[in-house]
C-alpha positions in Angstrom: 156.9 184.1 165.2 156.2 187.2 167.4 155.6 186.7 171.1 152.0 186.5 172.3 150.7 189.4 174.4 148.4 188.7 177.3 146.8 191.3 179.5 146.3 190.3 183.1 143.7 192.4 185.0 143.6 192.3 188.8 141.2 193.8 191.3 141.8 197.0 193.2 139.2 196.2 195.9 140.4 195.3 199.4 137.4 195.3 201.7 135.6 192.0 202.5 132.1 193.4 202.7 131.4 195.0 206.1 133.4 192.4 208.0 136.3 194.7 208.7 138.5 192.1 207.0 140.7 192.5 203.9 140.3 190.9 200.5 141.8 191.3 197.1 143.3 188.9 194.5 144.1 185.3 195.4 147.9 184.7 195.2 147.8 181.3 193.6 145.4 182.5 190.9 147.9 185.1 189.9 151.2 183.2 190.4 150.3 180.0 188.7 149.1 181.6 185.4 151.9 184.1 185.6 154.5 181.4 185.4 152.6 179.4 182.8 152.7 182.4 180.6 156.2 183.4 181.4 157.6 179.9 180.8 155.7 179.8 177.5 157.4 183.0 176.4 154.3 185.1 176.5 154.6 188.9 177.1 152.4 190.1 180.0 151.0 193.5 180.9 149.6 193.7 184.4 146.7 196.1 185.0 144.1 197.1 187.6 141.4 199.7 187.9 143.5 202.0 190.2 147.0 201.0 188.9 149.9 200.4 191.2 150.0 197.6 193.8 146.8 195.5 193.8 145.6 194.3 197.2 146.5 190.7 198.1 143.9 188.6 199.9 145.8 187.9 203.2 144.2 184.4 203.5 145.8 183.4 200.1 149.2 184.2 201.7 148.6 181.6 204.6 151.0 178.7 204.8 148.3 176.2 203.7 147.6 178.1 200.6 151.1 178.0 199.2 152.1 176.2 196.0 155.4 175.9 194.1 154.3 178.9 192.0 153.5 181.1 195.0 156.9 180.2 196.5 158.6 181.0 193.2 156.8 184.3 193.1 158.0 185.2 196.7 161.6 184.7 195.5 161.1 186.6 192.2 161.9 190.3 192.6 161.1 191.0 189.0 157.6 189.6 189.2 157.0 191.4 192.5 158.1 194.7 190.9 155.7 194.1 187.9 152.9 193.4 190.3 153.6 196.5 192.3 153.4 198.7 189.2 150.2 197.6 187.4 149.0 200.1 184.8 145.7 201.8 185.0 142.9 199.8 183.2 141.5 202.9 181.6 144.7 203.5 179.6 144.5 200.1 177.7 143.0 198.9 174.5 142.1 195.4 173.4 143.8 195.9 170.0 147.2 195.9 171.7 146.8 192.3 173.1 146.1 188.8 171.9 144.0 187.8 175.0 143.0 188.9 178.5 143.2 186.9 181.8 141.5 187.7 185.1 142.7 186.1 188.4 140.1 185.8 191.1 140.0 186.3 194.8 136.8 187.9 196.2 137.9 191.5 195.1 136.5 191.3 191.6 133.0 190.6 192.9 132.9 194.2 194.0 135.0 196.3 191.6 135.6 194.5 188.3 132.1 193.2 188.2 130.8 196.6 187.1 134.0 198.4 186.0 133.1 200.2 182.8 136.7 200.0 181.4 136.9 196.3 182.1 133.5 195.6 180.5 134.4 197.6 177.4 137.7 195.7 177.1 136.0 192.3 177.4 133.4 193.2 174.8 136.2 194.5 172.5 138.3 191.3 172.9 135.3 189.1 172.1 134.3 191.3 169.2 137.8 191.0 167.8 137.8 187.2 168.1 140.2 187.2 171.0 139.9 184.9 174.1 138.8 186.0 177.5 139.9 183.8 180.4 138.8 184.0 184.1 139.2 181.8 187.1 137.4 181.3 190.5 135.6 184.5 191.4 136.8 186.4 188.3 134.0 185.2 186.1 132.1 188.0 187.9 133.8 190.3 185.3 131.6 188.7 182.6 128.3 189.4 184.3 127.6 192.8 182.9 129.3 192.3 179.5 127.1 191.9 176.4 127.5 190.0 173.2 127.0 191.6 169.8 123.3 191.0 170.0 123.1 193.0 173.2 122.4 190.0 175.3 124.4 188.8 178.3 127.8 187.5 177.1 127.4 184.3 179.1 123.9 183.5 177.8 123.9 180.0 176.3 127.6 179.6 177.0 129.1 176.8 179.1 130.8 178.4 182.0 132.1 177.7 185.5 133.3 179.7 188.5 133.5 179.5 192.3 130.5 177.3 193.3 127.9 178.0 195.9 129.1 175.0 197.8 132.7 176.3 197.8 131.5 179.7 199.0 129.6 177.9 201.8 132.8 175.9 202.7 134.8 179.1 203.2 131.8 180.6 205.2 131.4 183.7 203.1 127.9 183.0 201.6 126.4 185.8 203.7 129.4 188.2 203.1 129.7 188.3 199.4 127.4 190.8 197.5 126.0 187.9 195.4 126.7 184.2 194.7 128.6 183.9 191.4 127.1 180.5 190.5 123.6 181.9 190.9 124.4 185.0 188.8 125.9 183.0 185.9 122.8 180.8 185.9 120.4 183.8 186.1 121.9 185.3 183.0 121.4 182.1 181.0 124.9 180.7 181.5 125.2 176.9 181.3 127.0 176.6 184.6 129.1 173.5 185.2 131.0 172.4 188.3 133.2 169.7 189.6 133.3 168.5 193.2 134.5 171.2 195.5 138.2 172.1 195.1 138.6 169.8 192.1 140.1 171.3 188.9 137.7 172.3 186.2 138.2 174.4 183.1 135.4 175.0 180.7 136.1 176.4 177.2 133.2 177.6 175.1 134.2 179.6 172.0 136.3 182.5 173.2 135.3 182.2 176.9 137.6 180.1 179.1 136.6 179.8 182.8 138.0 177.9 185.8 136.2 176.9 188.9 138.5 177.5 191.8 142.1 178.4 192.8 143.4 174.9 191.9 142.1 175.4 188.3 144.2 178.5 187.6 147.2 176.8 186.0 144.9 174.8 183.8 143.0 177.9 182.7 146.3 179.5 181.7 147.3 176.3 179.7 143.9 176.4 178.0 144.4 180.0 177.1 147.9 179.3 175.6 146.4 176.4 173.7 143.6 178.7 172.3 146.2 181.3 171.2 148.4 178.7 169.5 
């Protein structure tokens, strides 16, 4: 049996609104799925809109945000090298992969949300019957994607993502360009949530979404299960 190929797409956006603070991808949401895939023998390609090193949200590197997987990543020179050399999103095609996964962090709210290459890839994956998995803030990448009827991809689909109450808890409600939960609901998504910071993964057809950083390993497991 040939190894599965999963495309991982990270943000290239590093500015947290006009706060003067940095943002980017959330370390746990990359590291946990990375090792779920790696340990399952999945071949990964890492990509971002600009290519090269994607920006890390510095808050996700704080001591209280560390997990076994983030520690493993910090000791893994090969993984760090792969991350530092992401390929440019515009050079990739859905036909070369079995699925796509998007880690969150606040960055995707700004760039991947309306990135034409990302949207085209998502629509191509769905059109080819291949799963699309996102976690935390990364369901923002689904907001401008359409289904084959030309309607919002999330319309009528059970989905989750970083909740309004979690955004309030991290005190960024007035900083983010929009609230993800509100946007998913506005497009006709059947938004589901667990209590703040509890693990929740929602699978509906080819869409797999996770609510928050702690849901990221479970999203990766759900994606592996869908592929098998």
